[in-house]
Backbone as a printed PyTorch tensor [residue, N CA C, xyz], in Angstrom:
tensor([[[-82.1130,  36.1480, -48.2050],
         [-82.8350,  36.6560, -49.0770],
         [-82.3470,  37.7670, -49.7150]],

        [[-82.2650,  37.9020, -51.0220],
         [-81.6200,  39.1530, -51.5410],
         [-82.7310,  39.8690, -52.3320]],

        [[-82.9340,  41.3100, -52.0310],
         [-83.6280,  42.0810, -52.5040],
         [-82.9360,  43.0050, -53.5040]],

        [[-83.5720,  43.2230, -54.7730],
         [-82.8440,  43.9270, -55.9010],
         [-83.6910,  45.1590, -56.2150]],

        [[-83.2600,  46.2310, -55.8810],
         [-84.0750,  47.6940, -56.0070],
         [-83.0450,  48.1990, -56.8990]],

        [[-83.4300,  49.0940, -58.0080],
         [-82.6130,  49.9070, -58.9440],
         [-82.1940,  51.0440, -57.9010]],

        [[-80.9970,  51.4310, -58.3280],
         [-80.2540,  52.8250, -57.6280],
         [-81.0350,  53.9060, -57.5800]],

        [[-81.7740,  54.1460, -58.6690],
         [-82.7610,  55.2920, -58.6320],
         [-83.8430,  55.4330, -57.6540]],

        [[-84.2550,  54.1800, -57.3780],
         [-85.5490,  54.1600, -56.3430],
         [-84.9810,  54.4110, -55.1160]],

        [[-83.6070,  53.6910, -54.8290],
         [-83.2810,  54.2400, -53.5120],
         [-82.8800,  55.6430, -53.1610]],

        [[-82.2460,  56.1860, -54.2210],
         [-81.6710,  57.7150, -54.0050],
         [-83.1170,  58.6670, -54.1430]],

        [[-83.9500,  57.9710, -54.7240],
         [-85.4680,  58.5860, -54.6410],
         [-86.0310,  58.5910, -53.1900]],

        [[-85.9680,  57.7110, -52.4820],
         [-86.4150,  57.4890, -51.0780],
         [-85.5120,  58.5140, -50.1800]],

        [[-84.0220,  58.4500, -50.4650],
         [-83.1900,  59.5070, -49.6650],
         [-83.5370,  60.8940, -49.9020]],

        [[-83.7840,  61.3750, -51.1140],
         [-84.3380,  62.5440, -51.6660],
         [-85.5100,  62.9880, -50.9480]],

        [[-86.4370,  62.0340, -51.0880],
         [-87.8340,  62.3360, -50.4120],
         [-87.9560,  62.5260, -48.9540]],

        [[-86.9100,  61.5090, -48.3020],
         [-86.8580,  61.9200, -46.9830],
         [-85.9690,  63.1570, -46.4250]],

        [[-84.9790,  63.4520, -47.3900],
         [-84.3220,  64.9630, -47.1390],
         [-85.3510,  66.0120, -47.4230]],

        [[-86.1620,  66.0370, -48.2050],
         [-87.1130,  67.0680, -48.5810],
         [-88.0280,  67.0210, -47.3640]],

        [[-88.7240,  65.8320, -46.8310],
         [-89.6780,  65.8400, -46.0950],
         [-89.3520,  66.1640, -44.5800]],

        [[-88.2190,  65.5540, -44.2410],
         [-87.8030,  65.5820, -42.8310],
         [-86.6980,  66.3420, -42.4590]],

        [[-85.6990,  66.8480, -43.3640],
         [-84.6800,  67.6060, -43.1160],
         [-84.7600,  69.1380, -43.5010]],

        [[-85.9010,  69.3480, -44.4350],
         [-86.3570,  70.7330, -44.7820],
         [-85.2690,  70.9200, -46.2020]],

        [[-84.5890,  70.0890, -46.7580],
         [-83.9580,  70.3990, -47.9690],
         [-84.7820,  71.0000, -48.9180]],

        [[-84.4390,  71.9650, -49.7030],
         [-85.2380,  72.4220, -50.5660],
         [-85.2020,  71.5380, -51.9380]],

        [[-86.4620,  71.4430, -52.7150],
         [-86.2970,  70.6400, -53.8380],
         [-85.3430,  70.9210, -54.8940]],

        [[-85.2100,  72.1780, -55.1420],
         [-84.3340,  72.8740, -56.1490],
         [-82.8160,  72.3820, -55.8240]],

        [[-82.5880,  72.3500, -54.5860],
         [-81.1190,  71.5680, -54.2780],
         [-81.1730,  70.2510, -54.5330]],

        [[-82.1660,  69.4810, -54.3830],
         [-82.0010,  68.0070, -54.7330],
         [-82.0090,  67.9620, -56.3610]],

        [[-82.8690,  68.6770, -56.9450],
         [-82.7140,  68.7180, -58.3210],
         [-81.3500,  69.1740, -59.0190]],

        [[-80.6630,  70.1980, -58.3040],
         [-79.3340,  70.5990, -58.6570],
         [-78.4720,  69.4270, -58.4780]],

        [[-78.3230,  68.7580, -57.4610],
         [-77.5620,  67.6570, -57.0340],
         [-77.5910,  66.4770, -58.2170]],

        [[-78.5530,  66.4870, -58.5640],
         [-79.0690,  65.1840, -59.3790],
         [-78.3700,  65.5680, -60.7750]],

        [[-78.9210,  66.8910, -60.9840],
         [-78.3230,  67.2920, -62.5910],
         [-76.6100,  67.3700, -62.5190]],

        [[-76.0670,  67.8430, -61.2570],
         [-74.6560,  67.7510, -61.1110],
         [-74.2110,  66.0490, -61.2670]],

        [[-74.9620,  65.5060, -60.7960],
         [-74.3710,  63.8310, -60.9130],
         [-74.3820,  63.3850, -62.2600]],

        [[-75.4600,  63.6420, -63.0750],
         [-75.5050,  63.3830, -64.7530],
         [-74.1900,  64.1810, -65.2830]],

        [[-74.1930,  65.1940, -64.7130],
         [-72.7730,  65.9750, -65.4240],
         [-71.5280,  65.2200, -65.2450]],

        [[-71.1420,  65.0070, -63.9540],
         [-69.9960,  64.1940, -63.3910],
         [-70.0080,  62.8770, -64.4770]],

        [[-71.2600,  61.9180, -64.7060],
         [-70.9940,  60.9120, -65.3500],
         [-70.4890,  61.0460, -66.9360]],

        [[-70.5890,  62.1400, -67.2190],
         [-69.9500,  62.3570, -68.6170],
         [-68.6140,  62.9720, -68.6820]],

        [[-67.8420,  63.0440, -67.3660],
         [-66.5460,  63.4820, -67.2660],
         [-65.6450,  62.3540, -67.1630]],

        [[-64.4020,  62.7630, -67.0790],
         [-63.2350,  61.8930, -66.9300],
         [-63.2010,  61.0760, -65.6140]],

        [[-63.9520,  61.7550, -64.5580],
         [-64.4580,  61.2420, -63.3740],
         [-65.2710,  59.9660, -63.1240]],

        [[-65.8110,  59.8570, -64.4480],
         [-66.8550,  58.7330, -64.5420],
         [-66.3810,  57.3310, -64.0550]],

        [[-65.1710,  56.7760, -64.2510],
         [-64.8310,  55.5590, -63.9560],
         [-64.4150,  55.3870, -62.5090]],

        [[-63.9260,  56.6480, -61.8010],
         [-63.6650,  56.5630, -60.6660],
         [-64.8820,  56.4290, -59.8350]],

        [[-65.8850,  57.0630, -60.2660],
         [-67.1560,  57.3070, -59.6300],
         [-67.7740,  55.8070, -59.6810]],

        [[-67.7930,  55.1290, -60.7440],
         [-68.2440,  53.7190, -61.0030],
         [-67.6400,  52.7510, -59.8070]],

        [[-66.2520,  52.8190, -59.9000],
         [-65.4680,  52.0030, -59.1530],
         [-65.7140,  52.1430, -57.4300]],

        [[-65.8130,  53.6270, -57.3040],
         [-66.2550,  53.6470, -55.9050],
         [-67.5470,  53.2360, -55.2910]],

        [[-68.4590,  53.3370, -56.3850],
         [-69.8250,  52.8390, -56.0490],
         [-69.8250,  51.4040, -56.0260]],

        [[-69.2190,  50.5340, -56.7430],
         [-69.1270,  49.1530, -56.8090],
         [-68.2690,  48.6700, -55.5290]],

        [[-67.5270,  49.4460, -55.1680],
         [-66.7620,  48.7660, -53.8280],
         [-67.6240,  49.0000, -52.6550]],

        [[-68.3330,  50.2010, -52.6970],
         [-69.3980,  50.5390, -51.5000],
         [-70.6100,  49.4070, -51.6250]],

        [[-70.9290,  49.2540, -52.6710],
         [-72.0940,  47.9690, -52.7540],
         [-71.4130,  46.4560, -52.3360]],

        [[-70.2750,  46.4350, -52.6470],
         [-69.4150,  45.2010, -52.1760],
         [-69.3490,  45.1010, -50.8090]],

        [[-68.8970,  46.2930, -50.1380],
         [-68.8580,  46.2760, -48.6900],
         [-70.1210,  45.9130, -47.9760]],

        [[-71.2670,  46.9110, -48.5830],
         [-72.4720,  46.5520, -47.9060],
         [-73.0780,  45.2480, -48.1270]],

        [[-72.9280,  44.6570, -49.1810],
         [-73.2940,  43.1450, -49.4520],
         [-72.7200,  42.1910, -48.5990]],

        [[-71.5100,  42.4280, -48.4710],
         [-70.6280,  41.5410, -47.3990],
         [-70.2100,  40.3690, -48.4030]],

        [[-69.5830,  39.5680, -47.6170],
         [-68.8040,  38.4400, -48.6190],
         [-69.9300,  37.4630, -48.8050]],

        [[-69.6940,  36.9090, -50.1860],
         [-70.7750,  35.9190, -50.6350],
         [-70.0300,  34.4760, -50.2720]],

        [[-71.0610,  33.5690, -50.1610],
         [-70.4120,  32.1010, -50.1560],
         [-70.8590,  31.4400, -48.8070]]])
């Protein structure tokens, strides 16, 4: 069974959990999100995308 969720939804659950259970301030979550958007417009974007895709492949495991 394959469940497909947008990454934004998954990150939203993590952010909600961090604020609710770990006591992380909301402004810290917003700052991290804005910094992520900033990084996506820099020369580091291809490396970030490659690392994210590799991580997803590791979690999904072998297909076939």
